[in-house]
C-alpha positions in Angstrom: 80.4 78.5 112.1 84.2 78.5 112.1 86.0 81.9 112.4 87.9 82.8 109.3 90.9 85.1 109.5 93.3 86.8 107.1 96.1 84.9 105.5 99.4 85.4 107.4 102.3 82.9 108.0 104.8 83.4 110.8 108.3 82.1 111.0 108.2 78.5 111.9 105.5 77.4 109.3 106.6 74.6 107.0 106.0 75.5 103.4 106.3 71.8 102.2 103.1 70.0 101.2 101.9 67.7 104.1 99.6 64.8 104.1 96.4 65.2 106.1 97.1 63.9 109.7 95.7 60.6 110.7 93.5 60.9 113.8 93.9 58.2 116.4 91.6 59.1 119.2 88.9 57.1 121.0 86.2 55.6 118.8 85.2 58.1 116.1 87.5 60.7 117.8 84.6 62.3 119.6 83.3 60.0 122.4 84.4 61.2 125.8 84.1 59.9 129.3 84.9 61.8 132.5 84.9 60.7 136.2 83.5 63.4 138.4 86.1 64.6 140.9 86.9 67.6 143.2 89.0 70.4 141.8 89.6 74.1 142.4 87.4 76.4 140.4 88.1 80.1 139.6 86.0 82.1 137.2 88.2 84.2 135.0 86.8 86.8 132.5 88.8 89.0 130.1 87.7 92.1 128.2 89.5 94.7 126.1 90.5 97.8 128.0 91.9 101.2 126.9 93.3 104.3 128.6 91.2 107.4 128.7 91.2 110.7 130.6 88.5 111.0 133.3 85.5 112.8 131.8 84.7 116.1 133.4 82.0 118.6 132.3 82.4 122.3 131.5 79.3 123.8 133.1 77.3 126.9 132.3 77.2 129.3 135.2 74.3 131.3 133.9 71.3 130.9 131.6 71.2 132.3 128.1 72.2 131.7 124.5 75.6 130.5 123.5 77.2 133.5 121.7 80.4 132.0 120.4 82.4 128.7 120.6 86.2 129.0 120.8 87.2 125.4 121.2 86.0 122.4 119.1 86.3 118.6 119.1 89.8 117.4 119.7 91.2 120.8 120.7 93.6 120.8 123.6 92.7 123.0 126.5 94.2 124.1 129.8 92.1 124.5 133.0 90.3 127.8 132.9 90.4 128.2 129.1 87.2 129.7 127.7 85.5 127.1 125.5 82.4 129.1 124.8 80.6 132.3 125.9 77.0 133.1 126.7 75.6 136.1 124.9 76.0 139.4 127.0 77.4 142.0 124.6 76.4 145.0 126.7 78.2 143.6 129.7 81.4 142.9 127.8 81.3 146.4 126.2 80.9 148.0 129.6 83.9 146.0 130.9 86.1 146.8 127.9 85.2 150.5 128.1 86.0 150.7 131.9 89.2 148.8 131.4 90.3 151.2 128.7 89.3 154.1 130.9 91.3 152.7 133.9 94.4 152.3 131.7 94.0 155.8 130.3 93.5 157.3 133.8 96.7 155.6 135.0 98.6 157.1 132.1 97.1 160.5 132.7 97.9 160.3 136.4 101.5 159.5 135.7 101.7 162.3 133.1 100.1 164.8 135.5 102.6 163.9 138.2 105.4 164.5 135.7 103.9 168.0 135.0 103.9 168.8 138.7 107.4 167.5 139.2 108.7 169.7 136.3 106.8 172.7 137.7 108.4 172.1 141.2 111.9 171.8 139.7 111.4 175.0 137.8 110.4 176.9 141.0 113.2 175.3 143.0 115.6 176.6 140.4 114.0 180.0 140.5 114.2 180.2 144.3 118.0 180.8 144.1 117.6 183.8 141.6 114.4 185.6 142.6 114.1 188.3 145.3 110.6 187.1 146.1 111.7 184.0 147.9 108.6 183.8 150.1 106.3 183.8 147.1 108.4 181.2 145.4 108.4 179.0 148.5 104.6 179.4 148.7 104.3 178.3 145.0 106.5 175.3 145.6 104.3 174.4 148.6 101.2 174.7 146.4 102.7 172.3 143.8 103.5 169.8 146.5 99.9 170.1 147.7 98.7 169.4 144.2 101.0 166.3 144.0 99.6 165.0 147.3 96.0 165.7 146.1 96.6 164.1 142.8 98.0 160.9 144.4 95.0 160.8 146.8 92.5 161.5 144.1 93.9 158.8 141.8 94.2 156.2 144.7 90.5 156.7 145.5 89.4 156.6 141.9 91.6 153.5 141.1 90.2 151.6 144.1 86.6 152.4 143.0 87.3 151.4 139.4 89.1 148.2 140.5 86.1 147.2 142.6 83.8 147.9 139.7 86.0 145.9 137.4 86.0 142.9 139.8 82.2 143.0 139.9 82.0 143.1 136.1 84.7 140.3 135.8 82.6 138.2 138.2 79.6 138.7 136.0 81.5 138.0 132.9 83.1 134.8 134.2 79.5 133.5 134.6 79.1 134.0 130.9 82.2 132.0 130.1 82.0 128.2 129.8 85.6 127.2 130.9 87.6 124.0 130.8 87.4 122.2 134.2 90.8 120.6 133.7 93.8 120.2 131.4 92.9 117.9 128.5 91.0 117.5 125.2 87.6 118.6 124.2 85.5 115.5 123.7 81.9 116.5 122.9 79.4 119.2 123.1 76.5 117.7 125.1 73.2 117.9 123.2 75.1 119.3 120.2 75.4 122.7 121.8 76.4 125.5 119.4 76.1 129.2 118.8 72.4 130.1 119.4 71.7 127.1 121.6 69.6 127.9 124.7 71.3 126.8 127.9 70.4 126.9 131.6 72.4 127.8 134.7 74.5 124.8 136.0 73.9 122.9 132.8 76.8 120.7 131.6 77.7 121.8 128.1 81.1 120.3 127.1 82.8 117.0 128.0 86.6 117.3 128.5 88.9 114.3 128.9 91.3 115.1 131.8 94.9 114.4 130.7 96.2 114.6 134.3 93.8 112.0 135.6 93.8 108.9 133.4 92.0 105.6 134.0 91.5 102.3 132.2 88.0 101.5 130.9 86.8 98.5 129.0 85.0 98.4 125.7 81.5 97.0 126.0 78.0 97.8 125.0 76.6 97.1 128.5 79.6 97.8 130.8 78.5 94.9 133.1 81.0 92.1 132.4 83.2 92.9 135.5 80.6 94.0 138.0 80.6 90.8 140.0 84.4 90.6 140.2 86.6 92.1 142.9 90.0 90.8 141.9 90.8 92.7 138.6 94.1 93.3 136.9 95.1 94.9 133.6 97.7 93.5 131.2 99.3 96.3 129.1 102.3 95.9 126.9 102.8 92.3 128.2 102.9 93.4 131.9 100.1 92.7 134.4 99.2 95.3 137.0 96.7 95.1 139.9 94.0 97.8 139.6 91.5 99.5 141.8 88.1 100.8 140.7 88.2 104.6 140.1 85.3 106.4 141.7 84.2 109.7 140.2 84.0 112.6 142.7 80.6 113.6 143.7 80.9 116.8 141.7 82.1 114.9 138.6 79.3 112.3 138.9 76.7 115.0 139.5 77.6 116.8 136.3 77.7 113.7 134.2 74.3 112.7 135.4 73.0 116.1 134.7 74.2 115.7 131.1 72.5 112.3 131.0 76.0 110.7 130.6 76.6 107.3 132.1 79.4 106.9 134.7 80.5 103.5 133.6 83.1 101.5 135.7 86.8 102.4 135.2 90.0 101.4 136.9 93.3 103.0 137.7 96.8 101.7 138.8 100.1 103.2 139.7 101.9 104.6 136.6 98.7 105.2 134.5 99.7 108.8 134.0 102.7 107.7 131.9 100.5 106.0 129.3 99.0 107.8 126.4 95.3 108.0 125.8 93.9 105.1 123.7 96.7 102.8 124.8 94.9 99.4 125.0 95.3 96.2 127.0 93.3 93.4 128.6 91.4 93.6 131.8 91.5 90.2 133.6 88.9 89.5 136.3 89.2 86.6 138.7 86.3 85.5 140.8 86.4 83.9 144.2 88.4 80.6 144.1 86.4 77.6 145.2 88.5 74.8 146.7 87.9 71.1 145.9 84.3 71.3 144.5 82.8 68.7 142.1 83.2 69.8 138.5 82.6 68.5 135.0 83.8 69.6 131.5 81.8 72.5 130.1 81.2 70.4 126.9 79.4 67.7 129.0 76.7 70.0 130.2 73.5 70.2 128.0 70.5 72.5 128.4 66.9 72.0 127.6 65.0 75.2 128.2 65.9 76.2 131.7 67.1 72.7 132.8 70.7 71.7 132.7 71.6 68.0 132.5 74.4 65.5 131.8 74.5 61.8 130.7 75.8 59.4 133.4 76.8 55.8 133.0 74.7 53.6 135.3 74.0 49.9 135.1 75.5 49.7 131.6 73.3 52.4 130.2 73.5 56.2 129.7 71.0 58.0 131.8 70.0 61.7 131.8 70.5 63.4 135.1 69.4 67.0 136.0 72.1 69.1 137.7 72.5 72.5 139.3 75.7 74.5 138.6 77.8 77.1 140.3 81.1 78.7 139.4 82.6 78.2 135.9 86.0 78.7 134.4 87.3 78.3 130.8 87.0 74.5 130.9 85.0 73.2 133.9 81.8 74.0 135.7 81.0 73.4 139.3 78.1 71.0 140.0 76.3 71.9 143.2 73.6 69.2 142.9 72.8 66.0 140.9 76.2 64.3 140.9 78.5 62.5 143.3 82.2 62.0 143.3 83.2 59.0 141.2 80.2 59.3 138.8 81.2 58.6 135.2 79.6 60.9 132.6 79.7 60.5 128.9 79.5 63.2 126.2 80.3 63.9 122.6 82.6 66.8 121.7 83.1 67.8 118.1 85.3 70.4 116.6 84.9 71.7 113.1 88.6 71.3 112.3 88.5 67.8 113.7 85.5 66.9 111.5 87.2 68.4 108.4 90.4 66.4 109.0 88.3 63.2 109.6 86.7 63.7 106.2 90.1 64.2 104.7 91.4 61.0 106.3 88.4 59.1 105.0 89.2 60.3 101.6 92.5 58.6 101.8 94.8 61.2 103.2 95.7 62.7 99.9 98.2 65.5 99.6 96.4 68.7 100.7 98.4 71.9 100.2 96.4 73.8 102.9 97.6 71.6 105.8 100.4 73.2 107.9 102.4 72.4 110.9 103.8 75.1 113.2 105.4 75.6 116.5 104.7 78.6 118.7 107.5 81.2 118.4 108.3 84.5 120.1 106.9 87.3 118.0 104.8 90.4 117.9 101.0 90.9 118.0 99.5 93.9 116.2 95.9 94.2 117.2 94.4 95.9 114.2 90.6 95.9 113.8 88.5 96.8 110.8 85.3 98.8 111.1 82.8 98.6 108.3 80.1 101.2 108.5 78.3 104.2 107.2 80.3 107.3 106.2 78.5 110.6 106.2 81.2 113.0 105.2 82.4 116.0 107.1 81.2 116.7 110.7 80.4 118.2 113.1 78.5 121.3 112.0 77.6 124.7 113.6 74.6 126.8 112.9 74.8 130.5 111.8 72.0 132.0 113.9 70.7 135.4 114.9 72.0 135.9 118.4 70.3 139.2 119.3 67.9 139.9 122.1 66.2 142.7 120.1 62.7 141.8 118.9 61.4 142.6 115.5 64.5 141.7 113.5 63.6 141.5 109.7 65.3 139.1 107.3 66.8 140.7 104.2 68.8 138.2 102.2 71.1 135.2 102.2 74.4 135.7 100.3 75.5 132.0 100.4 74.0 128.8 99.1 74.3 125.1 99.7 77.8 123.9 98.7 79.6 127.2 99.2 82.9 127.3 101.1 83.3 130.1 103.7 86.0 131.2 106.1 85.2 132.2 109.7 84.0 135.8 109.7 82.7 135.8 106.1 79.3 137.5 105.5 76.6 134.9 105.0 73.4 137.0 105.4 71.9 140.4 106.0 69.1 141.3 108.4 67.5 144.5 109.6 67.7 145.2 113.3 65.7 148.4 113.1 68.5 150.9 113.7 67.2 154.5 113.2 68.8 157.1 111.0 68.9 159.5 114.0 71.0 157.0 116.0 73.6 156.7 113.1 73.7 160.5 112.8 74.3 161.0 116.5 77.1 158.5 116.5 78.8 160.0 113.5 78.6 163.5 115.1 80.1 162.2 118.3 83.0 160.8 116.4 83.5 164.0 114.4 83.5 166.1 117.6 86.0 163.8 119.3 88.4 164.0 116.3 87.9 167.8 116.2 89.0 168.0 119.8 92.2 166.1 118.9 92.9 168.5 116.1 92.3 171.5 118.3 94.6 170.2 121.0 97.3 169.6 118.4 97.0 173.1 117.0 97.1 174.7 120.5 100.1 172.7 121.4 102.0 173.6 118.2 101.2 177.4 118.7 102.4 177.3 122.3 105.5 175.3 121.5 106.4 177.8 118.7 106.0 180.7 121.2 108.3 179.0 123.7 110.9 178.3 121.1 111.0 182.0 120.2 111.3 183.0 123.9 114.2 180.5 124.4 116.1 182.1 121.5 115.6 185.6 123.0 116.8 184.5 126.5 120.0 186.2 127.5 121.2 184.1 130.4 121.6 180.4 130.9 119.1 180.6 133.7 116.4 182.2 131.5 117.0 179.5 128.8 116.7 176.8 131.5 113.4 178.2 132.7 112.0 178.4 129.2 113.1 174.8 128.7 111.1 173.8 131.8 108.1 175.5 130.2 108.6 173.5 127.1 108.9 170.2 129.0 105.8 171.0 131.0 103.9 171.9 127.8 104.8 168.5 126.3 103.8 166.6 129.4 100.4 168.5 129.6 99.9 167.9 125.9 100.5 164.1 126.5 97.8 164.1 129.2 95.3 166.0 127.0 96.0 163.9 124.0 95.5 160.7 125.9 92.1 161.9 127.1 91.2 163.1 123.6 92.2 159.9 121.9 90.3 157.9 124.4 87.1 159.8 123.4 87.9 159.1 119.7 88.4 155.4 120.4 85.1 155.2 122.3 83.2 157.1 119.7 84.7 155.1 116.9 83.9 151.8 118.6 80.3 152.9 119.2 79.9 153.9 115.6 81.4 150.7 114.3 79.1 148.6 116.5 76.1 150.7 115.4 77.1 150.4 111.7 77.6 146.7 112.0 74.2 146.4 113.6 72.7 148.7 111.0 74.2 146.7 108.2 72.6 143.6 109.6 75.6 141.5 108.8 75.5 137.9 110.0 79.0 136.2 109.8 80.1 132.6 109.5 80.9 131.1 113.0 83.5 128.7 111.5 85.2 127.8 108.3 83.7 125.1 106.2 80.9 124.0 103.8 77.6 125.7 103.8 74.4 123.6 103.9 70.8 123.6 105.0 70.2 127.2 104.0 67.0 128.8 105.4 64.0 129.5 103.3 63.1 132.8 104.8 61.7 135.5 102.5 62.8 139.2 102.5 60.8 141.2 105.0 59.9 138.2 107.2 60.3 138.9 110.9 62.6 136.3 112.6 63.4 135.6 116.2 66.8 135.5 117.8 67.3 131.8 117.4 66.6 131.6 113.7 69.0 129.2 111.9 70.1 130.9 108.6 72.4 128.0 107.5 74.7 125.3 108.8 78.4 125.1 108.2 80.1 121.8 108.1 83.7 121.5 109.5 86.0 120.4 106.7 88.6 119.2 109.3 86.5 116.6 111.0 85.0 113.4 109.4 82.0 111.5 110.6 81.8 107.7 110.6 79.2 105.3 111.9 79.6 101.6 112.6 77.7 99.0 114.5 81.0 97.8 115.9 82.4 101.3 116.7 82.8 100.3 120.4 86.4 99.6 119.5 87.0 103.2 118.7 88.1 105.6 121.5 89.1 109.2 121.9 92.8 109.7 121.1 93.1 106.6 118.9 95.0 106.8 115.6 93.1 105.3 112.7 93.5 104.6 109.0 90.6 105.5 106.7 90.3 103.5 103.5 88.3 104.8 100.6 86.3 102.9 97.9 89.3 103.5 95.6 91.6 101.8 98.1 93.3 105.1 99.1 94.4 105.5 102.7 94.3 108.5 105.0 95.3 108.7 108.6 93.7 110.6 111.4 92.8 110.7 115.1 89.5 109.9 116.8 88.4 113.1 118.7 85.1 111.7 119.8 83.6 108.2 120.0 79.9 107.8 120.8 80.4 104.8 123.0 82.7 106.8 125.3 79.9 108.9 126.7 76.7 107.2 125.5 73.5 108.0 127.3 71.9 105.2 129.3 69.1 104.6 131.7 69.4 102.6 134.9 69.1 99.3 133.0 72.0 100.2 130.8 70.0 100.7 127.6 71.1 103.4 125.3 68.9 106.4 124.7 68.9 110.1 123.9 70.7 112.2 121.3 74.2 110.8 121.6 74.7 108.0 119.1 76.9 105.3 120.7 77.8 104.0 117.3 79.3 107.2 115.9 82.7 108.8 115.9 84.4 112.0 114.7 87.9 111.8 113.2 90.3 114.6 112.5 92.4 113.7 109.4 96.1 114.3 109.4 95.8 115.9 106.0 92.8 117.1 103.9 90.5 114.4 102.7 88.8 115.2 99.3 85.2 116.1 99.6 84.1 113.4 97.2 86.1 110.7 98.9 84.0 107.7 100.1 85.4 106.1 103.3 84.4 102.4 103.3 86.2 101.2 106.4 88.4 102.2 109.3 91.4 100.3 110.6 92.7 100.9 114.1 95.3 99.3 116.3 94.1 98.8 119.9 97.4 97.5 121.2 100.8 96.1 120.2 102.7 93.5 122.3 106.2 92.3 121.5 108.2 89.3 122.5 105.3 87.0 123.3 104.5 83.5 122.3 102.4 83.5 119.1 101.0 81.1 116.5 99.0 81.8 113.3 95.3 82.6 114.0 94.3 79.9 111.4 95.6 77.3 113.9 93.2 78.5 116.6 89.6 77.4 116.4 87.0 78.8 118.7 85.5 76.1 120.9 82.2 74.8 119.6 80.1 72.2 121.3 77.5 70.1 119.4 74.2 68.5 120.2 72.4 65.9 118.1 68.7 66.5 117.7 66.5 64.8 115.1 69.5 63.3 113.4 71.2 66.7 112.8 74.3 68.0 114.4 73.8 71.5 115.7 76.7 73.7 117.0 76.2 75.6 120.3 78.6 78.3 121.1 78.2 78.6 124.8 81.3 80.6 125.5 81.0 84.2 126.6 84.3 85.4 125.3 86.8 84.6 122.6 89.8 83.6 124.8 88.9 79.8 124.7 90.3 78.0 121.6 91.0 74.5 120.4 94.2 73.6 118.5 95.1 70.2 117.1 98.4 69.3 119.0 100.8 66.7 117.6 101.7 64.1 120.2 105.1 62.3 120.4 103.7 59.2 118.9 102.6 61.1 115.8 98.9 61.1 116.6 96.9 64.3 117.1 94.6 65.4 120.0 92.4 68.5 120.6 94.2 70.8 123.0 92.3 73.6 124.8 94.2 76.9 125.0 93.7 80.5 126.1 94.8 83.0 123.5 94.1 86.6 122.6 93.3 87.0 118.9 94.4 89.7 116.6 93.4 90.6 113.1 96.9 90.3 111.7 96.5 86.5 112.1 98.9 86.4 115.0 97.4 84.9 118.2 99.0 85.7 121.5 99.1 82.4 123.6 98.1 83.0 127.2 98.2 79.3 128.3 98.0 75.8 127.0 101.0 75.6 124.7 104.8 76.2 124.9 107.6 76.5 122.3 108.2 72.7 122.2 104.6 71.9 121.1 103.6 71.4 117.4 100.1 72.1 116.1 98.5 71.3 112.8 95.9 73.4 111.0 94.3 74.2 107.7 95.4 77.4 106.1 92.4 78.8 104.1 93.0 80.7 100.9 91.9 84.3 100.6 88.3 84.9 99.6 87.7 86.2 96.2 84.6 88.1 94.9 82.3 90.4 96.8 81.8 90.0 100.5 78.7 91.5 102.1 79.2 92.8 105.7 76.1 93.0 107.9 
């Protein structure tokens, strides 16, 4: 069946009505003969490729339950950024408390040293006025001893605290799932989310490395290029030699652990300058075979597993079984069954040729659809259309009970399906079994800590008032200076005491808040979005730590599924068209085919759907919008030789069985086309060309035509009515 493309006319098309061209080929325009002769054969294969960051996995360093997720699909990360944490609230509280204590002790130490320095200066001033100089010197010596002791005491305590902090940090780091590289979050393996159980050394998140880019090719099997060694990539109309990129042992190990396939990819100098999702063409060339016998591909027929041709012998056409070897776009090597000089016959039909023959037989009347065109320099915009299933906003996260305490009792859900929530909003209440005596003890501890602060303030104000009175009564400047030293010392001592007292208030307040939060049984939304799948638990029911209370759907990420979504890649800009023909733009943050699971045979399996993709819209898409298709541009090339796609007809070969003509499309790729080229004598011949097609009806000519050639084609009108896409 002929490929039908969108209507698009480039500069160079004649708008005048032409007569259908008169075909002047051999008899019936289809009978071919070919003399078998040696030629050079090189198998060339082409596939679409695109730029992607190397996939690396963020790995869990400890077993447990995911407590919180900080980064989501499409988010940019730097190496070491925390993407998610494993539940360990007690350890985090211990670390935070010690860190706060260390900071407080440092401030107290500095304040205490200030007190001693002020005391020393006061005594040094007194030394010149007192008669008890020996006593004063002894007091100064004692203060210096206190300064030395304070420095030693603090140094020892600080070293011990620092060692404890390092140990806690080491433990906490094991609870952090961190980005392995700079890049973009691609996917949470196995749909990991808060409440998900994970194991030590388990890959949890895929990150696309922005500093280590490669070219991969879009395919369901990723096997087209395995037999080739000479591979290059054409990007933006330039061709570069490439070398296969090998994942490091660590990268490959983590991908395999996550059941993710390490499909072949390639790199070349300068790849780091290209943006993710930049597309091109990977060109693979097989080993060149010199001067081997070959025949046109169209001449080879196949009956079950046997290949054969028809050869002219003794005035008749005889069937001869052959064996074949290398194949290129037009010819196939024959390794057995034929000899040089043999003349073979075959019939080659083309759908356009047959149509024009019919038109000629009808008298060559004026047909408005017939066009003539010459190749011109132009641009190719490779825009593809994805028709598929749209399932609204994705991905989702679960609001779960993440608490190791047993015996938690469900109380009530305060949200329902369809509610909108912000991150941190209350969605449910549960009972963790906090005793009244625990709440009373926490409240008393906070009260006592606050009372200590008030007492310290009162004592300070009383002493300060007393010193101010003494300063007024002082008769000499020396006496006034000594009282001022007492005031400065009092203030410094008060700062030390207040720091310690406020630290106790902070600790007591935090402990009470945590206990009150636990006693309240509040469960909060883990992200902003739309509530769905609310639980059916009843009040008083005992629930475990992984009970899902509801799911929240991310309103910033759309989900789309298409059988042909292998053309979608992470980082690609797309247009989303609704059933009301409204258009929204967005960026693909995850495409299933990028990291689909597969077994050794390349078959897809597991939870990751290779036909799905997540899209982050550039602006909010209405909840009731129905996306019917995606449009995405894989690559754009400029200043290349192009002709309308309607002029290119994919090569079809025909066999005649039982009086019926049956088309056989035996080409493995879409780069082999036929055009009807106009000869100098005004007749037309079928011309084989290589071209790379685009959906804007501009075909980029790789070989077979130049700017001086003229081709004729039928321009089909746009279809009307409903079109069903399967």
